[in-house]
N, C-alpha and C positions, 0 to 999 in steps of 0.2 A: 496205736499212736506211736510215733517215733520208733517204728521197728528197726532201724539201723542201730538203736542203742538198747536193743533187748537185753544185753548182759548188765549193763549198767542199771537199767531200770529194775531188773530183778533184785540187784544188790542194794539199791537205794530203797525200794519197797521194804526190804528187811531190816535195814539200818536206820531209815529216817521216817519217822511217823508222819511228818508234815508232807513229805513227798508222798507217801503211801495215800494219804487223805486227798491230795490233789489229784492223784492218779485214779482213785475210786470215783471222785466226784466228776472227773472228765469223762469217764465211762458210763456213769449214771446219765449225765447230759446226752452223751452220744446216743443212748438207747431212747430217752425220752424224745429227742429229735426225730430219730428213726420211726418211732411209734406215731409221731404227729404226722410225718410225711406220708406214712402209709395208712394214715386215717384210723389208726388202733385208739388213738386219743384225739380229742378235739382241742386245738389251739389256733389262735389267730395267727396271720402271717407275721404280725409284730411280736407276739409272744416268741414264736420260733426264732426270729432274729434276734432277740434279747438272749435266748439260750445259746444260739451259736457264737455270739460274741462272747459270752461267759466261758463256752467252751474253749474258744480260741486263746482267751486270757489264761485259763489254766494250763493249756498246752505250752503257752510260751513261759509261764512260770516253771513248768516242769522241765522244759528245754534248757533254761537257765541254771537250775540246779544240776541237770546231767552235765552241762558243759563245765561247770566250775567242779564238780566230782572228777570228771575226766582231767581237767587241768591240775587238781590236786594229785592225782595219781600219775601224772605225767604222761598221759595217753592222748592228750589234744593233739590235733592234726591241724594241717593248713586250713582244711575244710571247716573244722570247728571254729577256728579265728575268724572265717569270713561269714558266720552266721550272726546275723544282727538280732538281738532279742531285746 
């Protein structure tokens, strides 16, 4: 998730418990979705869609925290400012 912000993610996971929790929840959902798609667990299509929406919500929340962190550090770029969260 958000590989272009690898350094910021590492720093935030250490410094921000809420961010670390969001990141962990996102990864758990990603694994659960993959398990469902690969038929390792059985979920309905509707259940998978609910998981995908929650995963996207968590990604958006994480990105918002990352962009605010970059802005606070004076690292935000023109690309950062164009991202709609």
